[in-house]
C-alpha positions, -999 to +999 in steps of 0.1 A: -424-484-320-436-470-287-415-442-273-419-444-235-405-408-231-430-393-255-455-370-239-488-386-252-522-395-238-515-432-243-483-431-224-500-413-196-526-442-194-497-467-194-480-448-166-512-448-146-515-486-150-478-490-139-468-504-173-445-475-179-423-459-153-431-424-141-420-397-165-387-381-155-391-345-146-361-325-158-350-300-131-354-265-142-321-248-148-313-223-121-303-190-135-276-171-116-290-142-095-288-109-112-259-086-100-269-061-074-271-025-083-240-016-062-218-041-080-229-027-113-222+009-103-188+000-088-176-013-121-185+019-140-159+044-149-161+080-136-174+092-169-201+065-170-211+074-134-213+111-143-237+101-172-258+082-148-260+111-124-269+135-153-298+112-162-309+112-126-309+150-124-327+153-157-355+131-143-349+103-168-343+077-140-371+072-115-384+046-090-362+022-071-332+028-094-334+065-088-335+061-050-306+038-050-285+059-074-291+090-052-280+071-021-249+058-039-240+093-051-244+107-015-221+080-001-196+085-029-194+122-023-189+116+015-161+091+008-144+116-015-147+144+010-133+122+037-103+112+016-096+148+006-097+159+042-072+132+053-049+137+023-040+172+032-002+170+033+018+152+005+051+171+009+078+176+034+075+208+054+103+226+072+100+231+109+120+252+134+120+256+172+097+287+167+069+268+151+074+234+168+044+238+190+021+247+161+034+221+137+041+192+161+025+196+196-008+209+184-011+186+153-040+168+169-046+131+161-024+132+131+009+113+130+039+136+127+071+122+114+102+145+118+136+142+103+161+162+123+191+165+100+219+187+088+226+201+053+257+186+038+254+154+059+254+124+035+230+102+053+207+131+062+205+139+024+195+103+018+168+105+044+155+137+029+151+119-004+132+091+012+110+115+032+100+133+000+090+100-016+071+088+014+053+121+019+039+119-017+030+083-012+012+088+021-004+122+021-024+115+053+009+115+073+026+148+082+063+146+073+085+174+086+122+182+082+140+202+108+176+216+106+192+204+139+208+238+147+174+255+143+154+229+163+176+216+190+206+238+200+239+220+205+225+188+191+253+163+187+263+154+152+266+118+162+228+118+167+222+126+130+201+117+114+172+114+139+136+105+132+110+115+157+074+103+156+047+123+174+009+119+179-014+140+199+016+160+212+033+130+226+066+115+214+057+079+203+090+067+189+125+080+182+154+066+161+187+084+169+218+081+148+228+061+117+225+026+133+190+032+146+179+046+113+191+015+094+226+024+084+241+042+054+223+020+029+188+023+043+160+024+017+127+042+015+109+008+017+127+000+049+116+032+064+081+026+051+081-009+067+092+005+100+065+032+100+039+007+091+048-015+120+043+014+143+009+021+128+019+054+113+008+044+078-008+016+059+017-001+036+012-027+009+045-043+017+041-079+030+077-087+038+105-069+056+126-054+028+157-052+050+158-090+051+157-092+014+185-066+013+206-087+037+202-117+014+213-097-016+243-084+003+253-119+015+250-132-021+271-103-034+298-108-007+298-145-016+304-137-053+332-113-043+348-140-021+347-165-049+361-140-074+388-130-049+396-166-042+399-173-079+423-144-084+444-156-055+446-190-071+457-175-104+484-156-087+496-187-069+496-206-102+517-178-118+541-180-089+544-217-094+551-212-131+578-187-122+594-212-098+594-239-125+614-215-148 
């Protein structure tokens, strides 16, 4: 039996005569483009990259791959140096009136965030904890802590805690007193969110944590109200039972 799809000389003659339809040409399967060199190198671990660089230095890699690897290494070193130069803080430093100009006014284009507080003050102690956490998390920001009596003579206790934000020697923002800070239950994430909104740091937070906290508090208060109401009803029932007696 004649197979019209068979690749034979007779079938070719029949196709030329129009007796058989033209042979279907199967499209060639398109292979995905090979990954570029940068994508490959980006996926390597530090140890694997070091091995590559060692091979480059030993002359075991040449040509286009060697040129690309050398350029990649140069850019990588530049990025690491830039990150290291920016991340030069990482802890909370103490500041006084005597070194205010050096630490704050002459800090250049770096954001300086200062907590003016007082030892033994409950909310100030909480802000101290939050500042230590934020300083470690955002080492490119300069976090300072100043004892009120040593920085601003006769500073009112009602103004504590205070958070001052400077850049290029100018005061950009100030939060004075408990209410402006966020209250006695303020969290480090709330401070982080506030600083991110001001452009002081880049945060991965996508939602205002204070709103979430308000929802939790409202839910908690609702539960307390329900429990309290239930207790009141129980007492009322008890009183009714006593009256029946």
